[in-house]
N, C-alpha and C positions, 0 to 999 in steps of 0.2 A: 149836456150842460146841467150842472148842478146849481141850485139857487139857494140863497140865504134870505131869510125874511128881512126886508129892508127896514122894518120898524123895530127890530130888536137890536141890541147893542153887542158888540164883539170886542174882545181883547186880542192880544197877540200882534200888535201892530208896531210897537216901538223898536223892536229888535234888541232891547236891553236884556242882558243876561245877568245871572247871579255873579258871574266872574267880573263883569263890568262894574257892578256895585262893589264887589270886594276890592277891586283896584281903586275905586273912588274912595273907599274907606281906608285903604292901605292896610288890609289885614287878610289873613288866610282863613277861609271858612271851612267848617266841617260839612259833611254831606247833608246833615239835618239843617244846618243854617242856610245852605244853598237852596234847599227845598223851600224853606220859609221865605227867603227873599224872592224866589221865583213866584211864589203865591202872592206876595205883596205886589210885585210888578204887575201881575195879571189883574189883581183887584183894583189897583190905582188906574191902570189903563181903562178898565171898565167904568170906574167912577168918573173919569174925565169925559168919556163918550156920553154917559148918561146925563151929566150936568150940562154938557154942550148941546144936547139933543140931536146929535148927529154921529155917524160912525167915522172913526179915524182910520179904520182898516181899509186900505185901498188896493193892496196886492192880493187878489183873491184866487190867483191861479186860473183854473177853469171854471170857477164859480162866479156868479153874478148876484147882485142884490135884486130881489123880486118884490115889486110893489103892486098891490091890488087896489083898483079904483072902481067907482061906478062909471059905466060908460055913458055916452051921451053929451059930453062936454068938450069944449074946445081947448081949454088950458088946464094943465095939471102940474102941481108943484111936487118935486121929489123930496122925500124925507132926508136923503143924503145928497151932498153936493161938495165940490163942483163935479158935474157929470162929465165923464170922459167920452163915453159912447153908449148908445142904446143897442143892446144885442138882440132883443127879441120883443115883439109885441103880439099879444094873444087876445082875441075876442071870442068869448064863449068856448074857451079851451081850444080854439083853432088858430093856428099861426097865420098872422097877416103880414108879419115882417120878421125876417131872420137876417142878421148881418151876413152879407156875402151870399145870401140865397138867390137863386135864379128865377124863382116863380113867386115873388112876393106880390101881395095885393096892394100893399102900401110901399111907397117909395120915399126914402129919406130926402129931405129938402124939396119935396113936391107935395106929398100928402101929410107930412109932419116935419117939424123943425125942433131941434134939440138945443136948448140953451143951458146956461150954467146951473140953474136950479129948477128949471121947469121945461115942459114940452108943450108945443102948440100943434094942434091938428087942423090942417086945412080940410081934410076929409074926416068928418066927425065920426069917432068910433061908436057904432050902434049895435046893441045886442038884438038878435032875432027872437030872443026869449024874454029876458028880463035884464035891464041895464044894471041892476044891483050887483056890484062886485064882478062884473063881466069882463073888465079890462085888466090885463096883467102886463106889466112892463118890466123887463129885465135890463139892468144897466150896471156899469161899474163907474168908479170915481177916480179922479186924479189925486195925487198927494197934495194937500193944501197946508200942511203943518211942517214945521222945521225943527231945528235943533233945540229950540226953546222947550218944546214938548218933551223931547228926550232928556234934556237936562233937568226939567222940573220933576219928571218921574223918578229919575235917578236920585235927585236930592231928597225927595220925600221918602222914598224907600230907605235911603241911608239914615235919614232922621228918625224914622219910626224904628228901624232895626237897632239903632244905637241907644235908644231909650230903654230903660229897664221895663220889663214886663211887656215888651213889644208894643209900645204905644203910649203909655201914660195918659196924658190929657188928650192926645189926638185921636185915639181909637176907643170906641165904646165897647166893641167886641171884635174878636178875631178868631175865626175857625179855620185852622190850617188844613184839615182834611177836606173841608167843604169849599175851600178857596173863597170864603166870604169875609167881608170886611165892612164894618160900620164906622163911619166917621162922625165925630162931633162937629157940627157945622161951624161953631164959634172958634174952633181950634184949627181950621184949615189954614195952612201957611199962605202968606200974602202972595208968594210967587205962583201958587196954584190958583188962587183967586184971580190973579192977573191973566193966567192962561185961559181960564173959563170965560172971562170978560172978552178976551181976544177972539176966541173961537166959537162962542155960544151962538147957536142959531136963533135968530129973531123970529118970534112967532108972528104969523100974518093972519 
């Protein structure tokens, strides 16, 4: 099992391709233009995840999001949600639960309960050494976003690409080789702001 840091943000979730944007624009793209659009797609995907304070990438294959907590508490909120399933729980680097495992110390819906954005332990996880960062939970999430996100990304990429100098007012800097993009907050399209309002995680 490979893990991704649950508190970092990842792109590559929309499935939008340079060809899809070309079709949206109604034009044929050169190889260089396709590469630029692919970079823009990745950057905008990452921008949305960062602004919404949660990951949109849900299909991780054999990977899971891994989150580290201090042990010793009953309730823990996940950085990403909605949680589809918890795959693994580790205390002091020792597995106490593995999905499908036959010798788990913790049992789902007995020792712990998984909800949409948090987990509750009936058997409190305790470290035998130091509770600080002793608890690790690996999980994956369900798809929670729809075609509105796909359309928003496609529209913004098309808008940026269509403007001269690849951005004009909307972009303060764009580094194609480094896949980095900086946006002027005041020039973010209203449809993107609406997406952020819809999907943004409320801090608790």
